[in-house]
C-alpha positions in Angstrom: 19.1 7.9 7.5 18.5 4.2 8.1 18.0 1.8 5.2 14.8 -0.3 5.5 16.6 -3.3 3.9 18.6 -3.7 7.1 15.4 -3.9 9.2 17.3 -2.9 12.3 15.7 0.4 13.3 13.9 0.2 16.6 12.7 3.8 17.2 10.4 6.3 15.5 11.3 9.5 14.0 9.9 12.9 15.0 7.4 13.0 12.1 9.8 13.2 9.2 7.9 10.9 6.9 6.1 10.7 3.6 3.1 8.7 2.7 3.2 7.2 -0.8 0.0 5.9 -2.5 -0.6 4.6 -6.0 -4.0 6.2 -6.8 -6.1 9.2 -6.2 -8.7 7.1 -4.3 -6.0 6.0 -1.8 -4.7 9.6 -1.5 -8.2 10.9 -0.8 -8.6 8.4 2.0 -5.3 9.4 3.6 -6.0 13.1 3.2 -9.3 12.8 5.0 -7.9 11.0 8.0 -4.4 12.4 8.1 -5.0 15.9 6.7 -1.5 17.3 7.4 0.3 14.4 5.9 2.8 14.7 3.1 1.2 12.6 0.4 2.7 11.6 -2.9 0.6 9.9 -5.6 3.1 7.8 -7.4 0.8 6.0 -9.9 0.6 2.3 -10.4 4.0 0.8 -10.2 5.3 4.3 -9.2 5.4 5.1 -12.9 4.6 8.8 -12.2 6.6 9.3 -9.0 9.2 11.9 -9.0 11.8 10.2 -6.8 13.4 13.5 -6.0 10.4 14.1 -3.7 11.4 11.2 -1.5 13.3 13.5 0.9 12.1 12.2 4.3 13.7 9.5 6.3 10.5 7.4 6.6 8.2 6.4 3.8 4.9 4.6 4.4 3.5 2.7 1.4 -0.3 2.8 1.9 -3.2 1.5 -0.1 -4.9 -1.7 -1.4 -3.4 -5.0 -2.5 -4.5 -8.2 -4.2 -4.9 -11.2 -1.9 -2.8 -14.3 -2.7 -3.5 -16.6 0.2 -6.9 -18.2 -0.1 -7.6 -17.7 3.6 -7.4 -13.9 3.4 -10.6 -12.1 2.8 -11.1 -8.6 1.3 -10.5 -6.1 4.1 -7.6 -8.0 5.7 -4.8 -5.7 6.7 -1.3 -6.7 5.6 1.6 -5.0 7.4 4.5 -7.0 6.0 7.7 -7.7 7.8 9.3 -8.2 4.4 8.5 -7.2 0.9 9.6 -9.4 -2.1 10.4 -8.8 -5.7 9.6 -11.2 -8.5 13.3 -12.1 -8.9 13.2 -13.6 -5.4 14.9 -10.8 -3.4 13.3 -10.1 0.0 13.7 -6.6 1.6 12.9 -6.1 5.3 10.6 -3.3 6.2 11.3 -0.9 9.1 10.9 -2.7 12.4 9.6 0.2 14.5 7.1 1.5 12.0 5.8 -1.9 11.0 5.2 -2.7 14.7 3.3 0.6 15.1 1.1 -0.1 12.1 0.5 -3.7 13.1 -0.4 -2.7 16.6 -2.8 0.0 15.4 -4.5 -2.4 13.0 -5.1 -4.9 15.7 -6.3 -2.3 18.2 -8.9 -1.3 15.6 -10.1 -4.9 15.5 -9.1 -5.5 11.9 -7.9 -9.0 10.7 -4.1 -8.4 10.4 -1.2 -10.4 9.0 2.5 -9.7 8.8 3.4 -12.2 6.1 5.6 -11.0 3.2 4.1 -8.7 0.5 5.0 -9.3 -3.1 5.6 -6.3 -5.4 4.9 -7.4 -9.0 5.3 -5.7 -12.3 1.7 -6.2 -13.2 -1.6 -7.4 -11.7 -1.4 -11.0 -10.5 -4.7 -12.6 -11.5 -5.9 -16.2 -11.9 -6.0 -18.9 -9.4 -2.9 -20.6 -10.5 -0.7 -17.5 -10.4 -2.0 -16.5 -7.0 -1.6 -19.9 -5.5 2.0 -20.1 -6.8 3.0 -16.9 -5.0 1.0 -17.9 -1.9 2.9 -21.2 -1.8 6.1 -19.1 -1.6 4.8 -17.4 1.5 3.4 -14.2 0.2 0.1 -12.9 1.6 -0.7 -10.3 -0.9 0.6 -8.3 -3.9 1.0 -4.7 -4.9 3.2 -3.0 -7.5 5.0 -0.3 -5.4 6.4 -1.2 -2.0 9.5 -3.1 -3.1 10.5 -0.2 -5.3 10.4 2.1 -2.3 12.2 -0.4 -0.1 15.0 -0.5 -2.5 15.4 3.3 -2.5 17.3 3.5 0.8 14.5 5.0 2.9 13.0 3.5 6.0 10.0 1.9 4.5 6.9 0.3 6.1 3.6 -0.7 4.5 0.0 -1.1 5.3 -2.0 -2.7 2.5 -5.6 -3.8 2.7 -6.7 -6.8 0.6 -9.1 -5.8 -2.2 -9.4 -8.6 -4.7 -8.9 -12.2 -3.8 -8.7 -15.6 -5.5 -12.5 -15.9 -4.9 -13.1 -12.3 -6.1 -11.0 -11.8 -9.1 -10.6 -8.6 -11.1 -9.5 -8.4 -14.7 -6.1 -7.2 -15.8 -8.0 -4.7 -18.0 -8.3 -2.4 -15.0 -4.6 -1.5 -15.5 -6.3 0.9 -18.0 -9.4 2.0 -16.1 -10.8 4.4 -18.7 -10.8 1.7 -21.3 -12.1 -1.0 -19.0 -15.0 1.2 -17.9 -16.2 1.3 -21.5 -16.2 -2.4 -21.9 -19.6 -3.9 -20.9 -17.9 -7.1 -19.8 -16.1 -5.1 -17.1 -19.1 -3.2 -15.8 -20.0 -5.6 -13.0 -16.4 -5.5 -11.8 -16.4 -1.7 -12.1 -19.5 -1.4 -9.8 -17.8 -3.6 -7.2 -14.5 -1.7 -7.4 -16.3 1.6 -7.0 -17.6 0.5 -3.6 -14.8 -1.8 -2.4 -11.8 0.3 -3.3 -12.7 3.4 -1.2 -13.6 1.1 1.7 -10.3 -0.7 1.7 -8.4 2.5 1.1 -10.2 4.1 4.1 -9.3 1.1 6.3 -5.6 1.5 5.4 -5.8 5.2 6.2 -7.4 4.5 9.5 -4.5 2.3 10.5 -2.0 5.0 9.6 -3.9 7.6 11.5 -4.1 5.4 14.6 -0.4 4.5 14.4 0.6 8.1 14.1 -1.6 9.0 17.1 -0.2 6.2 19.2 3.4 7.3 18.6 2.5 10.9 19.2 2.9 12.3 15.7 0.1 14.6 14.7 1.8 16.1 11.7 3.8 13.6 9.7 5.8 15.9 7.5 5.9 19.7 7.5 4.0 22.5 9.2 1.7 22.8 6.2 -0.3 20.2 4.3 1.6 18.9 1.2 -0.3 17.4 -1.7 1.6 16.0 -4.7 0.6 13.9 -7.6 4.1 13.4 -8.9 4.7 14.2 -12.6 1.2 13.1 -13.6 -2.0 11.9 -12.0 -3.3 8.4 -11.9 -7.1 7.8 -11.4 -7.1 4.0 -11.4 -9.4 2.7 -8.7 -7.9 -0.7 -8.1 -4.5 -2.0 -7.0 
């Protein structure tokens, strides 16, 4: 096994990988396009992930993210060379898999960046907060990838920008069932219901194209594997 924090791996494995997503929406997108993938739904911030299930050498963190840099629009694909934590530590993603994902995204014609991804403990909202992290070089933010990168696996990520500084979403969506009952959140909810599946599908297309390019048709085991960790998570945003 090769730790992703070293960032030195230059070859692909023979399909021994797991795809980790935060939400059911993201999992559905992956399952449609990579039906034989081993998919773990870890919940927001991996709060429901059973880490004992991370048994493969390679872990791909797949899904949506919040944009930090003002020039990034919703739909931009982020394949980070590094992922950072709020304490300032930067972890390198796997070189070979990051290159495969970046190449696939560009071949598909998607706007693609490789700037660092921030993994935060909560949603980063508000112009000031986003600008502050963007000024430190981060393109986008999720809540999961750095946790995976610190686990000793070979980790790569493909995250598609959902919300942006110009298209904010409320932190209330950390609790989607409650937010959906709040009339003040309904307009956001309608937008999320359309944009989240589209962005998740774009991330899944990049994964599918990368796997095809490196000659992997079955990323894990001979049979499809579907896991939701210890408990499900139905949140639509990320």
